[in-house]
TIKOLKOL-635109 format. One record per residue (C-alpha): residue number from 0; residue in one letter; y, x, z. Coordinates in steps of 0.02 Angstrom, whole numbers, plus 50000, padded with zeros to 5 digits. Example, Ala and Ser with C-alpha at 12.3 -4.5 7.8 and 13.67 -1.06 7.14 Angstrom:
2
> 0 a 49775 50615 50390
> 1 s 49947 50684 50357
end
This chain:
341
> 0 x 50424 49405 50705
> 1 x 50335 49281 50591
> 2 x 50476 49153 50619
> 3 x 50615 49276 50575
> 4 x 50673 49295 50394
> 5 x 50571 49426 50302
> 6 x 50653 49590 50254
> 7 x 50543 49600 50100
> 8 x 50463 49451 50017
> 9 x 50347 49465 49867
> 10 x 50325 49293 49792
> 11 x 50183 49253 49671
> 12 x 50188 49421 49582
> 13 x 50095 49443 49419
> 14 x 50083 49606 49323
> 15 x 49993 49608 49156
> 16 x 49999 49736 49017
> 17 x 49905 49770 48857
> 18 x 49800 49926 48839
> 19 x 49845 50024 48683
> 20 x 49707 50093 48576
> 21 x 49680 50164 48404
> 22 x 49768 50313 48327
> 23 x 49919 50364 48433
> 24 x 49898 50206 48533
> 25 x 49960 50097 48390
> 26 x 49830 49961 48412
> 27 x 49840 49823 48541
> 28 x 49692 49819 48659
> 29 x 49637 49702 48799
> 30 x 49757 49637 48931
> 31 x 49744 49714 49104
> 32 x 49783 49601 49252
> 33 x 49849 49719 49386
> 34 x 49921 49584 49500
> 35 x 49873 49402 49493
> 36 x 49982 49292 49603
> 37 x 50012 49405 49753
> 38 x 50128 49346 49892
> 39 x 50168 49452 50044
> 40 x 50304 49473 50174
> 41 x 50362 49623 50275
> 42 x 50476 49597 50425
> 43 x 50599 49717 50503
> 44 x 50516 49855 50602
> 45 x 50343 49800 50545
> 46 x 50205 49900 50460
> 47 x 50103 49801 50335
> 48 x 49957 49895 50258
> 49 x 49881 49853 50089
> 50 x 49701 49912 50070
> 51 x 49563 49902 49942
> 52 x 49463 50003 49818
> 53 x 49544 50103 49678
> 54 x 49607 49989 49540
> 55 x 49634 49837 49651
> 56 x 49822 49836 49617
> 57 x 49888 49899 49783
> 58 x 49993 50041 49709
> 59 x 50063 49924 49576
> 60 x 50114 49806 49717
> 61 x 50204 49949 49806
> 62 x 50298 50000 49648
> 63 x 50351 49820 49617
> 64 x 50415 49808 49796
> 65 x 50542 49948 49767
> 66 x 50575 49893 49588
> 67 x 50502 50049 49508
> 68 x 50401 49924 49408
> 69 x 50455 49753 49352
> 70 x 50329 49612 49375
> 71 x 50277 49505 49227
> 72 x 50322 49353 49332
> 73 x 50359 49311 49513
> 74 x 50499 49366 49627
> 75 x 50545 49514 49737
> 76 x 50668 49469 49874
> 77 x 50748 49599 49986
> 78 x 50848 49542 50137
> 79 x 50859 49369 50060
> 80 x 50921 49429 49889
> 81 x 50819 49409 49731
> 82 x 50815 49583 49655
> 83 x 50680 49547 49526
> 84 x 50793 49540 49373
> 85 x 50923 49669 49423
> 86 x 50957 49808 49300
> 87 x 50947 49991 49347
> 88 x 51135 49996 49369
> 89 x 51133 49840 49478
> 90 x 50991 49911 49583
> 91 x 51080 50076 49616
> 92 x 51182 50016 49767
> 93 x 51023 49946 49844
> 94 x 50914 50099 49819
> 95 x 50969 50171 49985
> 96 x 50886 50027 50078
> 97 x 50723 50038 49980
> 98 x 50637 50206 49976
> 99 x 50464 50271 49932
> 100 x 50352 50411 49993
> 101 x 50231 50458 49855
> 102 x 50048 50506 49864
> 103 x 50059 50676 49783
> 104 x 50183 50792 49871
> 105 x 50158 50920 49733
> 106 x 50218 50804 49595
> 107 x 50354 50706 49687
> 108 x 50475 50853 49707
> 109 x 50574 50931 49566
> 110 x 50509 51111 49551
> 111 x 50678 51170 49484
> 112 x 50775 51110 49635
> 113 x 50784 51190 49806
> 114 x 50739 51084 49955
> 115 x 50920 51073 50008
> 116 x 50972 51014 49835
> 117 x 50838 50879 49834
> 118 x 50901 50813 50001
> 119 x 51085 50821 49959
> 120 x 51072 50741 49786
> 121 x 51044 50560 49845
> 122 x 51188 50577 49969
> 123 x 51300 50641 49830
> 124 x 51248 50500 49714
> 125 x 51293 50374 49848
> 126 x 51458 50464 49885
> 127 x 51404 50492 50064
> 128 x 51520 50615 50153
> 129 x 51588 50778 50085
> 130 x 51494 50936 50038
> 131 x 51498 51008 50213
> 132 x 51438 50848 50299
> 133 x 51300 50824 50169
> 134 x 51237 51000 50200
> 135 x 51240 50973 50388
> 136 x 51147 50809 50368
> 137 x 51015 50892 50258
> 138 x 50986 51029 50386
> 139 x 50970 50898 50523
> 140 x 50842 50805 50418
> 141 x 50739 50963 50394
> 142 x 50736 50991 50580
> 143 x 50689 50810 50613
> 144 x 50535 50818 50503
> 145 x 50477 50981 50580
> 146 x 50547 51110 50458
> 147 x 50672 51249 50486
> 148 x 50848 51282 50423
> 149 x 50779 51433 50330
> 150 x 50683 51315 50216
> 151 x 50845 51244 50146
> 152 x 50858 51365 49999
> 153 x 50673 51375 49957
> 154 x 50584 51293 49810
> 155 x 50438 51169 49822
> 156 x 50307 51295 49764
> 157 x 50341 51397 49921
> 158 x 50275 51259 50035
> 159 x 50105 51191 50084
> 160 x 50055 51011 50045
> 161 x 50096 50952 50220
> 162 x 50266 51036 50215
> 163 x 50304 50957 50047
> 164 x 50260 50786 50113
> 165 x 50379 50816 50258
> 166 x 50514 50856 50130
> 167 x 50473 50694 50038
> 168 x 50490 50597 50200
> 169 x 50656 50683 50238
> 170 x 50719 50635 50066
> 171 x 50664 50455 50092
> 172 x 50757 50437 50257
> 173 x 50912 50530 50197
> 174 x 50994 50365 50148
> 175 x 50949 50272 50308
> 176 x 50833 50147 50223
> 177 x 50773 49985 50300
> 178 x 50605 49988 50210
> 179 x 50492 50129 50151
> 180 x 50343 50102 50038
> 181 x 50218 50239 50080
> 182 x 50090 50254 49940
> 183 x 49938 50347 50008
> 184 x 50054 50466 50104
> 185 x 49915 50573 50179
> 186 x 49769 50558 50057
> 187 x 49812 50720 49966
> 188 x 49827 50820 50128
> 189 x 49703 50916 50233
> 190 x 49628 50816 50375
> 191 x 49708 50934 50501
> 192 x 49881 50890 50433
> 193 x 49857 50703 50409
> 194 x 49877 50659 50593
> 195 x 50041 50756 50602
> 196 x 50115 50659 50456
> 197 x 50056 50492 50524
> 198 x 50133 50532 50694
> 199 x 50295 50581 50608
> 200 x 50302 50415 50516
> 201 x 50271 50321 50677
> 202 x 50407 50417 50770
> 203 x 50534 50386 50631
> 204 x 50492 50201 50632
> 205 x 50525 50190 50818
> 206 x 50687 50289 50807
> 207 x 50760 50202 50654
> 208 x 50682 50028 50657
> 209 x 50601 50059 50489
> 210 x 50484 49936 50404
> 211 x 50336 50009 50310
> 212 x 50232 49942 50168
> 213 x 50084 50061 50180
> 214 x 49967 50076 50031
> 215 x 49807 50159 50086
> 216 x 49618 50167 50067
> 217 x 49600 50261 50233
> 218 x 49557 50124 50356
> 219 x 49562 50243 50505
> 220 x 49746 50275 50468
> 221 x 49778 50090 50440
> 222 x 49698 50045 50605
> 223 x 49813 50167 50695
> 224 x 49980 50114 50622
> 225 x 49973 49939 50545
> 226 x 50033 49778 50623
> 227 x 49957 49672 50485
> 228 x 49834 49712 50346
> 229 x 49819 49637 50172
> 230 x 49650 49666 50088
> 231 x 49660 49666 49898
> 232 x 49521 49645 49772
> 233 x 49547 49646 49584
> 234 x 49731 49601 49587
> 235 x 49730 49474 49728
> 236 x 49743 49469 49917
> 237 x 49578 49405 49986
> 238 x 49619 49422 50171
> 239 x 49780 49443 50270
> 240 x 49775 49459 50459
> 241 x 49845 49550 50611
> 242 x 49767 49723 50610
> 243 x 49671 49708 50773
> 244 x 49597 49539 50727
> 245 x 49547 49599 50554
> 246 x 49460 49755 50618
> 247 x 49374 49664 50762
> 248 x 49325 49507 50669
> 249 x 49340 49511 50478
> 250 x 49318 49345 50388
> 251 x 49299 49397 50206
> 252 x 49136 49481 50154
> 253 x 49233 49612 50057
> 254 x 49333 49657 50212
> 255 x 49172 49673 50310
> 256 x 49100 49788 50176
> 257 x 49253 49901 50183
> 258 x 49248 49911 50372
> 259 x 49062 49944 50380
> 260 x 49087 50102 50278
> 261 x 49211 50177 50403
> 262 x 49132 50313 50512
> 263 x 49136 50272 50698
> 264 x 49142 50430 50805
> 265 x 49030 50417 50957
> 266 x 48929 50271 50891
> 267 x 48746 50278 50940
> 268 x 48604 50230 50825
> 269 x 48613 50176 50643
> 270 x 48766 50077 50590
> 271 x 48748 49905 50513
> 272 x 48802 49913 50332
> 273 x 48862 49767 50229
> 274 x 48804 49829 50060
> 275 x 48889 49777 49897
> 276 x 48803 49764 49730
> 277 x 48869 49861 49581
> 278 x 49046 49915 49541
> 279 x 49208 49814 49535
> 280 x 49226 49715 49372
> 281 x 49353 49773 49245
> 282 x 49531 49711 49264
> 283 x 49522 49665 49079
> 284 x 49375 49547 49107
> 285 x 49389 49457 49273
> 286 x 49237 49350 49313
> 287 x 49254 49160 49330
> 288 x 49254 49078 49500
> 289 x 49274 49197 49646
> 290 x 49306 49366 49570
> 291 x 49205 49447 49708
> 292 x 49047 49344 49682
> 293 x 48953 49468 49569
> 294 x 48948 49591 49715
> 295 x 48941 49475 49864
> 296 x 48778 49453 49960
> 297 x 48836 49280 50018
> 298 x 48877 49210 49845
> 299 x 48815 49036 49798
> 300 x 48842 48919 49650
> 301 x 49013 48863 49713
> 302 x 49071 49044 49716
> 303 x 49021 49066 49534
> 304 x 49109 48907 49481
> 305 x 49266 48888 49589
> 306 x 49402 49015 49628
> 307 x 49441 49002 49816
> 308 x 49622 48985 49869
> 309 x 49699 49098 50001
> 310 x 49702 48978 50148
> 311 x 49727 48988 50335
> 312 x 49564 49011 50429
> 313 x 49556 49051 50615
> 314 x 49734 49119 50622
> 315 x 49732 49222 50463
> 316 x 49731 49195 50275
> 317 x 49563 49210 50188
> 318 x 49505 49171 50010
> 319 x 49319 49136 50030
> 320 x 49201 48987 50014
> 321 x 49083 49062 50143
> 322 x 49188 49162 50268
> 323 x 49104 49259 50406
> 324 x 49099 49171 50575
> 325 x 49147 49235 50746
> 326 x 48977 49316 50757
> 327 x 48920 49401 50597
> 328 x 48754 49348 50526
> 329 x 48624 49485 50506
> 330 x 48658 49586 50350
> 331 x 48475 49580 50302
> 332 x 48476 49390 50306
> 333 x 48629 49383 50195
> 334 x 48553 49506 50073
> 335 x 48390 49409 50069
> 336 x 48482 49247 50031
> 337 x 48578 49331 49891
> 338 x 48418 49403 49820
> 339 x 48339 49230 49814
> 340 x 48489 49149 49729
end
């Protein structure tokens, strides 16, 4: 898969914007760096997950991928075509191949439209079939995502959160896309419903050969569905690896910290925690050197002075001066070393 041309290629993406302040937002405030040189590929039929704390830039990356947001610089290539600078009109014929499932199923559906109308509208806009065939296709989509034909004429407020997310998924696949960006698709749902939605996404991928760019903070979901995982911190990818390798043997200290916080059902005894110091720095004031060093228990002088490049280490990409080895050092030893620095 790695040798085949990528379906989606994000090349050195930067997103910066100025915060407005003052009366009515008239003043120009500090510049926020949402993405800072992010490159990532997604191949056909592959699920690539992007994980990290809130504010790391993962949702911005997803919106850039489907051109809902234009990057400040860099390129977005889909199926070999550079779509970065295309206008809304030029993007319209390509929208069918690039779809998005949003985090909030309550906000992503038009409350004034029936479910059937929401499903038929994209088909009508793409001149797909006649009225009768579009209605039949919409009913088939409802059935495929686990809803009934009787739901066709109902409005979004008549559905639960899980049902609304199923409608959002049906709308996304109505145009037979090649790639779906799923932005926290289950985080707003009850735990009892999350597994059903995840299983639905997996089944649709197998049936239709879909590629997913999954934005998520839920590492248990990521572990279940992802082929590769990109870990983001403060606008950059700090580790990119096959999912199994990343979960079994993380190299970046930040990755290890994220994984150590995931509950492990059935585990006996206290879990080893890789504790971080403080909160993430502001995206308006990124620290010099490695941007993770103020929180890292392994940080040394080189981390404070030099920004590490994302380089290949042991079969994956890692941006760290002191990556974790095959066998993790004791957390207490790392913390003691950091305390003495």
